[in-house]
C-alpha positions as CSV (number, residue, x, y, z in Angstrom):
1,X,37.6,-44.6,53.2
2,X,37.0,-41.7,55.2
3,X,34.0,-39.8,55.7
4,X,33.9,-38.6,51.7
5,X,31.0,-36.5,49.8
6,X,31.1,-36.6,46.5
7,X,32.7,-33.2,44.9
8,X,30.4,-30.6,43.8
9,X,30.7,-29.6,40.2
10,X,29.4,-28.5,36.6
11,X,30.8,-29.0,33.5
12,X,31.4,-26.1,30.7
13,X,32.1,-26.3,27.4
14,X,35.4,-24.7,26.6
15,X,34.3,-23.7,23.0
16,X,30.7,-22.1,24.1
17,X,31.2,-21.4,27.9
18,X,28.1,-23.6,28.2
19,X,27.7,-24.9,31.5
20,X,25.6,-27.7,32.4
21,X,25.5,-30.8,34.5
22,X,27.3,-34.0,34.5
23,X,24.3,-36.3,33.9
24,X,26.4,-39.3,33.7
25,X,29.2,-40.2,32.0
26,X,30.2,-37.0,30.0
27,X,33.0,-36.3,27.5
28,X,31.4,-33.7,25.2
29,X,29.1,-31.2,25.0
30,X,26.3,-32.6,22.9
31,X,24.9,-29.3,21.6
32,X,28.5,-28.0,20.9
33,X,29.1,-28.1,16.9
34,X,33.0,-28.0,17.3
35,X,34.9,-30.4,18.8
36,X,36.1,-29.1,21.7
37,X,36.9,-30.3,25.7
38,X,34.7,-30.0,28.3
39,X,36.2,-28.4,31.9
40,X,35.0,-29.4,35.2
41,X,34.1,-26.1,37.5
42,X,34.3,-26.8,41.5
43,X,32.0,-25.4,43.6
44,X,34.7,-24.9,46.0
45,X,37.0,-22.2,44.9
46,X,39.8,-22.3,47.2
47,X,41.2,-26.0,47.5
48,X,41.5,-27.5,50.9
49,X,44.5,-29.9,50.5
50,X,43.8,-33.3,52.9
51,X,46.8,-35.2,55.1
52,X,48.5,-37.7,53.0
53,X,46.9,-40.4,54.2
54,X,44.2,-39.6,51.7
55,X,46.8,-40.8,49.0
56,X,45.4,-38.5,46.0
57,X,42.4,-37.7,47.0
58,X,43.8,-35.2,49.5
59,X,43.1,-33.2,46.2
60,X,39.3,-34.0,45.9
61,X,38.1,-30.6,46.5
62,X,39.5,-30.5,42.8
63,X,38.5,-33.9,41.3
64,X,35.2,-34.8,39.7
65,X,34.5,-38.1,41.8
66,X,31.8,-39.6,43.5
67,X,33.9,-42.1,45.6
68,X,37.3,-42.9,46.5
69,X,39.2,-46.3,46.3
70,X,41.9,-47.7,48.4
71,X,45.6,-47.9,47.5
72,X,46.3,-44.7,46.2
73,X,48.9,-42.1,46.4
74,X,49.8,-38.5,45.5
75,X,52.7,-36.9,43.6
76,X,55.1,-35.7,45.7
77,X,57.2,-32.4,44.9
78,X,60.5,-31.5,46.4
79,X,63.5,-28.7,46.1
80,X,66.2,-30.3,43.9
81,X,69.8,-29.9,45.2
82,X,71.8,-32.3,43.2
83,X,70.3,-31.9,39.4
84,X,69.4,-28.1,39.9
85,X,73.4,-27.4,41.2
86,X,74.7,-29.3,37.7
87,X,72.3,-27.2,35.7
88,X,72.8,-23.7,38.1
89,X,69.2,-23.7,38.9
90,X,68.6,-22.0,42.4
91,X,64.6,-23.0,42.2
92,X,64.1,-26.5,40.7
93,X,61.5,-28.2,41.9
94,X,60.8,-32.0,41.1
95,X,57.3,-33.4,41.2
96,X,58.1,-37.1,41.2
97,X,55.3,-39.8,40.2
98,X,56.5,-43.4,41.1
99,X,58.3,-45.5,43.6
100,X,60.9,-43.5,45.7
101,X,60.0,-44.1,49.6
102,X,63.0,-41.7,50.4
103,X,61.0,-39.0,48.9
104,X,57.5,-40.0,50.5
105,X,56.6,-41.5,46.7
106,X,54.7,-44.4,47.3
107,X,53.0,-45.2,43.7
108,X,53.4,-49.0,43.5
109,X,53.2,-48.6,39.4
110,X,55.7,-46.3,39.5
111,X,53.9,-44.1,36.7
112,X,51.9,-40.7,37.1
113,X,49.4,-42.8,35.2
114,X,47.9,-43.8,38.9
115,X,46.6,-40.6,39.0
116,X,44.3,-41.1,36.3
117,X,43.1,-44.6,37.3
118,X,42.1,-43.5,40.5
119,X,40.3,-40.3,39.5
120,X,38.4,-42.0,36.6
121,X,37.4,-44.6,38.8
122,X,36.1,-42.3,41.6
123,X,34.1,-41.1,38.8
124,X,32.0,-43.9,38.1
125,X,29.2,-44.8,40.4
126,X,28.7,-47.6,42.2
127,X,26.1,-49.1,40.6
128,X,27.7,-48.9,36.9
129,X,27.1,-52.1,35.2
130,X,29.2,-51.9,32.0
131,X,32.5,-52.8,31.5
132,X,35.0,-49.9,31.2
133,X,37.5,-49.8,28.2
134,X,40.6,-48.5,28.0
135,X,43.5,-48.6,25.2
136,X,47.1,-48.1,26.2
137,X,50.5,-48.1,25.5
138,X,51.6,-49.2,28.4
139,X,51.9,-47.4,31.5
140,X,48.3,-46.4,31.9
141,X,47.1,-50.2,31.3
142,X,49.1,-51.0,34.2
143,X,47.8,-48.0,36.6
144,X,43.9,-49.2,35.7
145,X,44.6,-52.5,35.9
146,X,46.3,-52.2,39.6
147,X,42.9,-50.2,40.3
148,X,40.7,-51.7,38.9
149,X,41.8,-55.5,40.4
150,X,41.9,-54.3,44.3
151,X,38.5,-52.4,44.0
152,X,37.1,-55.4,41.7
153,X,35.9,-52.9,38.9
154,X,35.4,-55.3,35.7
155,X,38.0,-53.5,33.2
156,X,38.7,-54.6,29.4
157,X,42.5,-53.5,28.7
158,X,44.0,-53.1,24.6
159,X,47.7,-52.5,24.2
160,X,50.2,-53.3,21.5
161,X,51.6,-56.8,21.6
162,X,55.2,-54.8,21.6
163,X,54.3,-53.1,24.5
164,X,53.0,-55.9,26.8
165,X,56.4,-56.2,28.7
166,X,54.8,-53.1,31.0
167,X,52.0,-54.8,32.2
168,X,53.7,-56.1,35.1
169,X,52.6,-56.6,38.4
170,X,53.8,-57.8,42.3
171,X,50.5,-60.6,42.2
172,X,48.3,-62.1,40.0
173,X,45.2,-59.7,39.4
174,X,41.6,-60.2,39.6
175,X,39.9,-62.2,37.3
176,X,37.8,-58.9,36.5
177,X,40.6,-57.6,34.2
178,X,40.8,-59.0,31.1
179,X,43.8,-58.0,28.7
180,X,43.2,-58.0,24.4
181,X,46.3,-56.7,22.1
182,X,47.1,-56.0,18.5
183,X,49.8,-58.0,16.8
184,X,53.3,-57.3,16.8
185,X,54.4,-54.5,14.5
186,X,51.3,-52.4,15.4
187,X,51.2,-49.2,17.9
188,X,49.0,-47.2,20.5
189,X,46.9,-46.1,17.5
190,X,46.1,-49.7,16.0
191,X,45.0,-50.7,20.0
192,X,42.6,-47.5,20.3
193,X,41.3,-48.9,17.0
194,X,40.7,-52.0,18.6
195,X,39.2,-50.8,21.5
196,X,36.8,-48.5,19.6
197,X,35.5,-51.6,17.7
198,X,34.6,-53.3,20.9
199,X,32.6,-50.5,22.0
200,X,30.0,-51.5,19.2
201,X,28.8,-53.8,22.1
202,X,26.7,-52.1,24.7
203,X,28.3,-54.2,27.2
204,X,31.1,-51.8,27.1
205,X,31.8,-48.1,27.7
206,X,35.0,-45.9,26.9
207,X,37.1,-44.5,29.6
208,X,37.0,-41.3,26.9
209,X,41.0,-40.6,27.5
210,X,41.6,-36.9,27.2
211,X,38.0,-35.7,27.0
212,X,37.6,-37.4,30.4
213,X,37.6,-34.6,32.8
214,X,38.4,-37.2,35.5
215,X,41.4,-38.1,33.6
216,X,42.8,-34.6,33.3
217,X,42.2,-33.6,36.8
218,X,43.8,-36.8,38.3
219,X,47.2,-35.6,36.1
220,X,46.5,-31.9,37.2
221,X,47.3,-33.3,40.5
222,X,51.0,-33.0,39.7
223,X,51.0,-29.4,39.4
224,X,48.3,-28.8,42.6
225,X,51.5,-30.9,44.3
226,X,53.9,-28.1,42.6
227,X,51.8,-25.2,43.8
228,X,50.9,-26.3,46.8
229,X,54.6,-27.2,48.2
230,X,56.4,-24.1,46.6
231,X,53.3,-21.9,47.6
232,X,53.2,-20.7,44.2
233,X,52.3,-21.6,40.7
234,X,55.9,-22.0,39.0
235,X,57.3,-19.9,36.1
236,X,58.1,-22.8,33.8
237,X,56.5,-26.6,33.4
238,X,58.7,-29.7,31.4
239,X,57.2,-32.7,30.6
240,X,57.0,-35.2,27.8
241,X,53.8,-35.7,26.3
242,X,52.4,-38.4,24.0
243,X,48.7,-37.1,24.0
244,X,49.4,-33.7,25.7
245,X,46.8,-34.6,28.0
246,X,49.3,-34.1,31.2
247,X,50.2,-30.5,30.0
248,X,46.5,-29.8,29.2
249,X,45.8,-30.8,32.6
250,X,48.6,-28.5,34.1
251,X,47.2,-25.5,32.2
252,X,43.5,-26.0,33.6
253,X,45.1,-26.4,36.9
254,X,46.9,-23.4,36.8
255,X,43.8,-21.3,35.9
256,X,42.1,-23.1,38.9
257,X,44.7,-21.7,41.2
258,X,44.8,-18.5,39.7
259,X,41.2,-17.9,40.3
260,X,42.0,-19.5,43.8
261,X,44.1,-16.3,44.6
262,X,46.4,-17.5,47.1
263,X,49.0,-18.7,44.4
264,X,49.9,-15.8,42.3
265,X,48.5,-14.7,39.0
266,X,51.2,-16.1,36.9
267,X,50.6,-18.3,33.6
268,X,53.3,-21.4,34.1
269,X,55.1,-21.7,30.5
270,X,54.6,-25.0,29.4
271,X,57.5,-26.7,27.5
272,X,56.7,-30.0,26.4
273,X,59.0,-32.4,24.6
274,X,58.4,-35.3,21.8
275,X,60.9,-38.3,21.3
276,X,62.7,-38.2,17.9
277,X,61.9,-39.5,15.5
278,X,58.2,-39.6,16.7
279,X,57.4,-36.0,16.4
280,X,53.7,-35.5,14.7
281,X,52.6,-32.7,17.3
282,X,56.1,-30.9,16.9
283,X,55.9,-31.0,13.4
284,X,52.7,-29.2,13.4
285,X,53.6,-26.8,15.9
286,X,56.6,-25.7,14.1
287,X,54.7,-24.5,10.9
288,X,51.8,-22.9,13.6
289,X,49.2,-25.5,12.6
290,X,46.2,-26.4,14.7
291,X,45.6,-29.2,12.3
292,X,48.1,-32.3,12.6
293,X,50.1,-33.1,9.4
294,X,49.4,-36.1,7.5
295,X,51.4,-38.9,9.5
296,X,52.1,-42.5,7.3
297,X,50.6,-45.1,8.8
298,X,53.7,-47.3,8.4
299,X,56.3,-44.3,9.0
300,X,54.5,-43.9,12.2
301,X,54.7,-47.5,13.4
302,X,58.5,-47.6,12.1
303,X,58.9,-44.4,14.8
304,X,57.2,-45.7,17.1
305,X,59.0,-48.7,17.1
306,X,62.3,-46.7,17.4
307,X,61.7,-44.3,20.3
308,X,62.6,-45.3,23.8
309,X,59.8,-43.5,25.0
310,X,56.8,-45.9,23.8
311,X,54.3,-44.4,25.6
312,X,54.7,-41.6,23.8
313,X,53.9,-42.7,20.3
314,X,50.1,-41.4,19.9
315,X,49.3,-40.5,16.5
316,X,45.8,-39.2,17.4
317,X,46.3,-36.8,20.4
318,X,44.2,-34.4,21.5
319,X,46.2,-31.6,20.2
320,X,43.8,-29.1,17.6
321,X,40.4,-29.3,19.3
322,X,39.4,-26.6,21.2
323,X,40.8,-26.9,24.7
324,X,43.7,-29.1,23.6
325,X,47.2,-28.7,23.6
326,X,47.4,-26.1,20.5
327,X,45.8,-23.8,22.6
328,X,47.2,-25.0,25.9
329,X,50.6,-24.0,24.5
330,X,49.1,-20.6,22.7
331,X,47.8,-19.6,26.4
332,X,50.8,-20.2,28.2
333,X,53.6,-18.8,25.5
334,X,54.6,-22.2,25.3
335,X,56.9,-24.5,23.0
336,X,57.3,-28.0,21.7
337,X,60.9,-29.2,21.6
338,X,62.4,-32.6,20.8
339,X,64.7,-34.7,22.5
340,X,66.7,-38.2,21.2
341,X,66.6,-41.6,22.7
342,X,70.5,-40.7,23.2
343,X,70.0,-37.5,24.9
344,X,67.2,-39.2,27.1
345,X,69.5,-41.5,28.2
346,X,72.1,-39.6,29.1
347,X,69.4,-37.2,31.4
348,X,68.3,-40.7,33.0
349,X,71.7,-41.5,33.9
350,X,72.1,-37.5,35.0
351,X,69.1,-37.7,37.4
352,X,70.0,-41.0,38.9
353,X,73.4,-39.8,39.8
354,X,72.0,-36.4,40.9
355,X,68.5,-37.6,42.6
356,X,69.3,-40.7,43.3
357,X,66.9,-42.7,41.8
358,X,66.0,-44.2,38.2
359,X,63.3,-42.6,35.7
360,X,61.0,-43.7,33.0
361,X,62.2,-43.1,29.2
362,X,59.2,-40.6,29.3
363,X,60.7,-38.6,32.2
364,X,63.9,-38.7,30.9
365,X,62.9,-37.0,27.6
366,X,61.2,-34.3,29.6
367,X,64.8,-34.0,31.7
368,X,66.8,-34.0,28.3
369,X,64.8,-31.1,27.3
370,X,65.1,-29.2,30.5
371,X,69.2,-29.8,30.1
372,X,68.7,-28.2,26.7
373,X,66.9,-25.3,27.6
374,X,69.0,-24.6,30.0
375,X,72.4,-24.7,28.0
376,X,70.4,-22.7,25.3
377,X,69.9,-19.8,27.9
378,X,66.4,-20.2,27.7
379,X,65.8,-20.8,31.4
380,X,67.0,-18.1,33.9
381,X,68.5,-19.3,37.0
382,X,66.5,-17.7,39.4
383,X,63.3,-18.9,37.6
384,X,60.8,-21.5,39.3
385,X,61.0,-24.5,37.6
386,X,58.9,-27.4,37.6
387,X,60.4,-30.7,36.1
388,X,57.1,-33.3,36.0
389,X,58.9,-36.6,36.5
390,X,56.1,-38.8,35.1
391,X,57.1,-42.0,36.2
392,X,60.2,-43.6,37.7
393,X,62.2,-45.7,40.3
394,X,60.9,-49.0,38.5
395,X,63.9,-50.5,38.9
396,X,64.3,-49.6,42.9
397,X,60.8,-51.0,43.0
398,X,61.7,-54.5,41.5
399,X,64.8,-54.4,43.2
400,X,62.7,-54.5,46.6
401,X,60.7,-56.8,45.5
402,X,63.2,-59.4,44.2
403,X,65.2,-58.6,47.7
404,X,62.2,-60.4,49.3
405,X,62.1,-63.5,47.1
406,X,58.8,-62.1,45.1
407,X,58.6,-62.8,41.2
408,X,56.6,-60.3,39.0
409,X,53.7,-61.6,37.6
410,X,52.9,-60.4,33.8
411,X,49.2,-60.1,32.1
412,X,48.6,-62.0,29.4
413,X,46.3,-61.2,26.6
414,X,43.3,-63.3,26.3
415,X,43.0,-62.5,22.9
416,X,45.8,-61.2,19.8
417,X,43.8,-59.3,16.9
418,X,45.7,-58.6,13.5
419,X,45.3,-54.8,12.8
420,X,43.1,-55.3,9.8
421,X,40.4,-57.8,12.0
422,X,36.7,-57.6,11.1
423,X,34.3,-56.0,14.0
424,X,32.4,-59.5,13.6
425,X,35.6,-61.5,14.5
426,X,36.3,-59.1,17.4
427,X,33.1,-58.3,18.8
428,X,31.3,-61.7,19.9
429,X,34.9,-62.9,21.1
430,X,35.7,-60.1,23.4
431,X,32.4,-60.1,25.0
432,X,32.6,-64.0,25.5
433,X,35.4,-63.2,27.9
434,X,33.2,-61.6,30.4
435,X,30.4,-64.1,30.5
436,X,27.0,-62.2,31.9
437,X,25.9,-63.6,35.1
438,X,22.8,-65.8,34.9
439,X,19.8,-64.5,35.9
440,X,18.6,-65.7,39.4
441,X,15.8,-68.1,39.1
442,X,12.2,-67.2,39.5
443,X,10.6,-67.7,43.0
444,X,8.6,-70.7,42.8
445,X,4.7,-70.2,43.0
446,X,3.2,-71.8,46.3
447,X,1.0,-74.4,45.5
448,X,-2.8,-73.4,46.4
């Protein structure tokens, strides 16, 4: 796709400021003694946004990628009229990641997790012979499955059994994508643990989650979409969070936009939300603790089962490490708020009524937090507000498929493991899902 030259960048340890080359799939600074994010430092300080036919890669100046892949789409930002009028806001901008062709939004997985997948897989080298491992609560798995299937990249997904209904596709996937699951009643943390066990095999390598600069900078394209559309950095940013990675990415994009010099010098205030009763980051934040509070496993699994926005149920988010969500909120004078299932459902209905498209439960939680902030007088009418709709248009997309007589294809797990499965029972069975290619026969030695 296109005439692409790998993006020039280095890595910087947030804790120490040490700058170093990315010599491979680096997720941390091995010389740093403190748990810390690393950031990409791009050679190009003023971003040159390409045309829409580049898809997500229109922002490739600030994506740490070696290659581009087919099929991507970028987030779309537009000025709200319907919801803005309802809330009494003069400058409400919606950044929409999902399916809404009327607005130019064409992510067929209907989630902003596509921004992560296309960026992460673009960071991989063409000659990578190991198998990528991704743990997910649902939407991330769907995005990586699509990207890896379309581009023939071997992938192992680990997802809780209760979230498998998120793995729908418009057509069967390539056999290079395999799925394993944790048993019914388990949660995202259990799926992460299962994926970590598989990494004991040298045949697999971890995608890296929030520590992967490509994941964060892929998600940062939501802020880049907003700022380049509006012409300035927003004043306030609303998003629901499970790990907080999207908000961290928005903060990092804000710093780059300030350095760019053409979008203002203000720091955008991050207002992030969790879906009650699953609110571990909110609980830590309200007592100003960098360290997450104790969250008993059975209670966490129960709370994760209750919430509508299952993708927000991360028990071990990158909250307290240097450069994580705690620091992002402190740096931006931000806040964590909560919204109930009922508030989210009401917000989703209002969004559909005023903006004409359905949204995912996580995006509904973000919308509910904006509605409450306005009602509480925390958002001034003239402020430039960015509402990050991280997924939507799924009902619209599925109805479009149904209208053409096409049925959804569901990815089924090849293996399901109990949460207490032993590594010796897991690793060899998972390895067997990806038969190693047989060595080429030795060339015959001609007879003298």
